[in-house]
C-alpha angles and dihedrals in degrees: 000000000000130000146145121228139174112265098231094048091050095045093049094048094048093044093052094047095044092051093075095045117115117255090213106033120196088225125024095240091064089068088063135091118221117228112196125175122197128159096345095313126112117206115200111195138178130183135173099175089262105053128024125193128188134173130178123218128185111239141169097256118202096171130009120231145106139259134184117212137164105286099208093047094048090047093053092047097048091048091054097046120113116256096269136107114285124225115203127183135170109228116181109303092344140077117222118206121186125182118166105313094335116103129183130183114197128186115243131216126225110284092205091061092060117102120243113254115248118255119253112264122239115293116259098181146290137277130190107265102224095044090047092052091049092049095048091051090054092055105032091067090070096053118111122255096202108109091196087070099047094171089063093052091067139084113230113223116201112193110191117162110299094345125091114194125188125196132181134171140172091191091258097066137012129207124196125185126179123190141161120259137170111253121196087221112043089204095055118142114174135141122203133176110218125188103260097221093052091046093049096046091048096048091045090054096044097043099075091050091067123200124082125330115211115221116203127187139185120183114213129166117308109312093359101092123107135217127200135192127194131179131159107332095336131092133171135179130196136185112246123240119242101266098167093114098036105150119250091253096166089076089066091075106095115242092218139017133214098202138018138188133197114208135172105255102216092047093050092048091052093047094048090048091052097044093044090061088089096044125099117236093266097037116109127224113237120227113199112192125191139143087278092062133255134324118194116201139175136176128200137178123311092025095295106158138170136185136172133183125218140170120276135159107230134179122185138044114325109275137191116195133171127221138177098259096221094049089050092049092048091054095046095045092055100048093095090212137101093236136039126212112210118195124197136189092184140315093281103046128075118280122218122219119200132174114256139192127234089267089060094249116139116248103226125229105058134065130170118196118197128189115230123233113231113238132187115216 
């Protein structure tokens, strides 16, 4: 194998593929990225039996072939190379990489020991890349990080006709995003639970490419299905999580509200960040709403306290409610709107945050539910 490639194209391809590689692989070859050159195209692939990534880059190919090298090491090297064409050649049990006056020799692993990448499942439809990336980012923040509860670490995709809904919860907050997409079958009705981190990384990588992203699905037995995404020259597949017993979380959204407030998003984020400086990790920030506006307070150890008032339009009986400051900031920062509409039942029931326009009208499509923290005053 011997080829020449542009440094940026190579660095980008290797970085994207290496990102999903396991830090502690069950077998050494799974820490590698496969470089395969055929007919002037370089395929950079990674696979850990759960997630596969593959990207194709045009190269000047002198000799077709394949080599398997450490993904993380190659990613670090290609990122640090000077902005010049890169010459790569497999020589015996080594890979030689030359860029300008920089030369690296890396050990290779046996290509024949590397598992075959799974085939892409059957296409289910397409969605616009940038809109998809933005929607996934809004939802993935609410997914759990506790691997002992794998179901909570996923994003539930609900494909129903021309509507794609995404849901995620860690039991303390819940995000729901609905958007239009283009299904291959207008009558489609499928649910799938995708690992949130994989979905977020994939959407983030495909978003800037623009154009359509093809979503492909194969439903196996519980936890054995697979989902695939492809856009431009990139494709990725992931095993689905077992979502058979996913709780009916939509029912958590209250049907009615007794009070609501409209607040400028950027101002509230800044105020919460400032006030939360005195709060311990588990200490909530208190939001006190009245016809006069909003006061945000927090108290920490050794009598450290903070409070700040800001403008807010509020209707309903005066209300004081406590939230985890980071969960509140996460929801506000991902609204994608200038104003937030907060709806309350009372101080002890979940609040719902929605994006709103300057006229106070809710912008449909996204809702973020956050559980309050009970506080004694």
